[in-house]
C-alpha positions in Angstrom: 27.0 70.9 76.2 27.2 68.8 79.3 29.6 69.4 82.2 31.9 66.7 83.5 30.1 64.4 86.0 31.2 65.1 89.6 29.6 62.9 92.3 28.6 64.5 95.6 25.9 66.9 96.9 25.9 70.6 97.2 23.3 70.3 100.0 23.3 68.2 103.2 20.9 65.4 102.3 23.5 62.8 103.2 23.8 64.2 106.8 20.0 64.5 106.9 19.6 60.8 106.0 22.1 59.9 108.8 20.1 62.0 111.3 16.8 60.3 110.2 18.4 56.9 110.6 19.5 58.0 114.1 16.0 59.0 115.0 14.6 55.6 113.7 17.1 53.7 115.8 16.3 55.9 118.8 12.6 55.0 118.5 13.5 51.3 118.3 15.8 51.5 121.4 13.2 53.4 123.5 10.5 50.8 122.5 12.9 48.0 123.3 13.8 49.4 126.7 10.1 49.8 127.5 9.4 46.3 126.4 12.3 44.9 128.4 11.3 46.9 131.5 7.6 45.9 131.2 8.1 42.2 130.6 11.4 41.7 132.5 12.8 39.9 129.4 14.8 41.6 126.6 14.9 38.5 124.4 11.8 39.6 122.5 13.4 42.6 120.9 16.2 40.3 119.5 13.7 37.8 118.1 11.8 40.6 116.3 15.0 42.1 115.0 16.2 38.8 113.7 13.0 38.1 111.8 13.0 41.6 110.4 16.6 41.5 109.2 16.1 38.1 107.6 13.0 39.1 105.7 14.7 42.4 104.6 17.9 40.6 103.5 15.8 38.4 101.2 13.9 41.3 99.7 17.2 43.3 99.3 19.0 40.4 97.6 16.1 39.8 95.2 14.9 43.4 94.9 15.4 43.6 91.1 13.5 40.3 90.4 10.6 41.2 92.7 10.1 44.7 91.2 10.4 43.6 87.6 8.0 40.7 88.2 5.5 43.0 89.9 5.3 45.2 86.9 5.2 42.3 84.4 8.2 44.0 82.6 10.1 42.4 79.8 13.8 42.8 78.9 14.6 44.8 75.8 17.6 44.8 73.5 19.4 47.6 71.6 17.4 46.7 68.5 14.0 46.8 70.4 14.6 50.1 72.2 17.5 51.9 70.5 17.0 55.3 72.1 16.6 53.9 75.6 19.6 51.7 75.2 21.8 54.5 73.8 21.0 56.9 76.6 21.6 54.5 79.4 24.8 53.2 77.7 26.1 56.8 77.4 25.2 57.8 81.0 26.6 54.6 82.5 29.9 55.2 80.7 30.0 58.8 81.8 29.5 57.7 85.4 32.1 55.0 85.1 29.6 52.3 86.1 28.4 49.1 84.6 25.3 49.3 82.3 22.2 47.9 84.0 19.7 45.6 82.4 16.9 47.4 80.6 13.1 46.5 80.8 9.9 47.9 79.6 6.6 47.5 81.5 3.3 47.2 79.6 1.4 50.1 81.3 0.3 53.4 79.9 1.0 55.3 83.2 4.1 57.3 82.6 6.8 56.2 85.1 10.2 54.6 85.5 12.2 53.0 88.3 15.6 51.5 89.0 16.3 48.6 91.3 19.1 46.2 92.3 21.4 45.7 95.2 24.5 47.2 93.5 25.5 48.7 90.1 26.5 45.2 88.8 23.1 43.7 89.7 20.8 46.6 88.7 17.9 47.0 86.3 16.2 50.1 84.9 12.6 49.9 83.8 10.5 52.3 81.9 6.8 52.0 81.2 5.4 52.1 77.7 3.6 55.3 78.7 6.7 57.3 79.6 8.5 56.3 76.4 5.5 57.6 74.4 5.1 60.8 76.5 8.6 62.2 76.8 11.0 63.5 74.2 14.6 62.3 74.2 15.9 65.2 76.4 13.3 64.5 79.0 13.8 60.8 78.9 17.5 61.4 79.4 16.8 63.4 82.6 14.6 60.6 84.0 17.2 57.9 83.2 19.9 60.0 84.9 17.8 60.2 88.0 17.1 56.4 88.0 20.8 55.5 87.5 21.8 57.7 90.5 19.4 55.7 92.7 21.5 52.7 91.9 24.9 54.4 92.2 23.9 56.0 95.5 23.0 52.6 96.9 19.4 53.8 97.6 18.0 50.2 97.6 20.2 49.4 100.5 19.2 52.6 102.3 15.5 52.0 101.9 15.9 48.3 102.8 17.6 49.1 106.1 15.0 51.8 106.9 12.2 49.3 106.1 13.8 46.6 108.3 14.0 48.9 111.4 10.5 50.3 110.8 9.2 46.8 110.5 10.9 45.7 113.8 9.4 48.7 115.5 5.9 47.9 114.3 6.3 44.2 115.4 7.5 45.2 118.9 4.6 47.7 119.2 2.1 45.1 118.2 3.5 42.6 120.7 3.3 45.3 123.5 -0.4 46.0 122.6 -1.2 42.3 122.5 0.1 41.8 126.0 -1.6 44.9 127.3 1.4 46.9 128.1 3.7 44.3 129.6 3.8 41.8 132.3 5.2 43.4 135.5 3.4 46.8 135.0 0.1 45.2 134.2 -0.7 44.8 137.8 1.8 47.4 139.0 2.2 51.1 138.1 -0.8 52.1 135.9 1.0 55.2 134.7 3.8 53.1 133.4 1.4 50.8 131.7 -0.4 53.7 130.0 3.0 55.1 128.9 3.9 51.7 127.3 0.5 51.6 125.5 0.9 55.1 124.2 4.4 54.3 123.0 3.1 51.1 121.3 0.5 53.1 119.5 2.7 56.1 118.5 6.0 54.3 117.7 4.8 52.7 114.4 3.5 56.1 113.2 6.7 57.8 114.1 8.7 55.0 112.3 6.6 55.3 109.2 7.0 59.1 109.1 10.8 58.8 109.5 11.0 56.1 106.8 9.0 58.4 104.4 11.3 61.3 105.2 14.3 59.1 104.3 12.7 58.1 101.0 11.9 61.7 100.1 15.5 62.8 100.9 16.9 60.1 98.6 14.5 61.4 95.8 16.0 64.9 96.2 19.5 63.4 96.0 18.7 61.4 92.9 17.2 64.5 91.2 20.3 66.6 91.9 22.9 63.9 91.1 20.9 62.8 88.0 20.8 66.4 86.7 24.6 66.6 87.4 25.1 63.3 85.5 23.2 64.5 82.4 24.3 68.2 82.8 20.7 69.2 82.2 18.6 70.0 85.3 15.9 71.6 83.2 15.5 68.5 81.1 14.5 66.5 84.2 12.3 69.4 85.5 10.4 69.3 82.2 10.1 65.5 82.4 8.6 65.8 86.0 6.0 68.2 84.8 5.0 66.0 82.0 4.9 62.9 84.2 2.8 64.6 86.8 0.2 65.6 84.1 0.4 62.1 82.6 -0.2 60.3 85.9 -3.1 62.6 86.6 -4.6 61.7 83.2 -3.8 57.9 83.4 -3.0 56.8 87.0 -1.8 53.3 87.7 -4.4 50.9 89.0 -3.6 50.1 92.6 -2.9 46.5 93.5 -0.6 44.7 95.9 2.0 44.3 93.2 2.0 48.0 92.0 1.9 49.3 95.6 5.0 47.2 96.5 7.0 48.9 93.7 5.5 52.4 93.7 8.1 53.8 96.2 10.8 53.0 93.6 9.2 55.0 90.8 10.3 58.5 89.9 6.8 59.8 90.7 3.8 58.6 92.7 1.9 56.5 90.1 -1.5 56.8 91.8 -3.8 59.7 91.8 -4.0 61.2 95.3 -4.4 64.4 97.3 -5.3 65.7 100.7 -4.1 63.4 103.6 -2.5 60.9 101.2 0.2 63.5 100.4 1.3 63.4 104.0 2.1 59.7 103.7 3.6 59.9 100.1 7.0 58.4 99.5 7.8 61.2 97.0 8.4 64.9 97.8 6.0 67.4 96.2 6.6 67.7 92.5 6.6 71.5 92.7 9.5 71.4 95.3 11.5 69.0 93.1 11.0 71.2 90.0 12.0 74.3 92.0 15.2 72.7 93.2 16.1 71.7 89.7 15.5 75.2 88.3 17.6 76.6 91.1 20.4 74.1 90.2 20.2 75.3 86.6 20.4 79.0 87.8 16.8 79.9 86.8 15.9 81.0 90.3 
């Protein structure tokens, strides 16, 4: 029997996300101050910011179309996918939200993702592989997770983070190209070295903060999705099955699949070692442990 859906978090991931955004903006401001001081012109930072915001606004507004097209997914009706349709219809009604459009992607790698700028312009996509692999209880857990990404406005969160990180990278590249700035190039060598180090380290810091934001939102979607379905162990079981399924049949990496991989419920590519450090998803064992704790198992 499911418990009534109650939005909100028992942990502090929302505050953690705000702090991470603060750190991201701090990196940008420091880099901007160094660039303005080195060149004597602060206009560059606004040019890069404008370009980054415009490109991100386009991606955000068309996020559902871009992701669906990248996976070559096709829309499905109630008659074509009755179980998928029934579960999403039920969970959307329980959350008091509009039902998203449903798609199926023709890949055997088990995975799913949700996208869209708001609940009224959202889409949920499952791969053929995940629908074959999971039982109905597990699929329900996955769909609850994906719906909460939409209801928590995670596409907006990730878009803003990507915009700021992109501006940081552009500013850093500009600083490197001009060798550390105009006035300091023939002035203080220590200041020039400091600017070059900042230009090298800032994109790495921005990427790590962006990844931390993404991982935090995954934990949120796990917890809220389990609350929506009333079954944390169903999602935990699904995550175990997906991890094994991806290991057996990983998705083939391409520009299209890499562009949408951060939206998926699990990393669709086989990876280990250093690649885990730069993964957009938290470790599966940690996610499962949190869900078991939510269910009172630990």
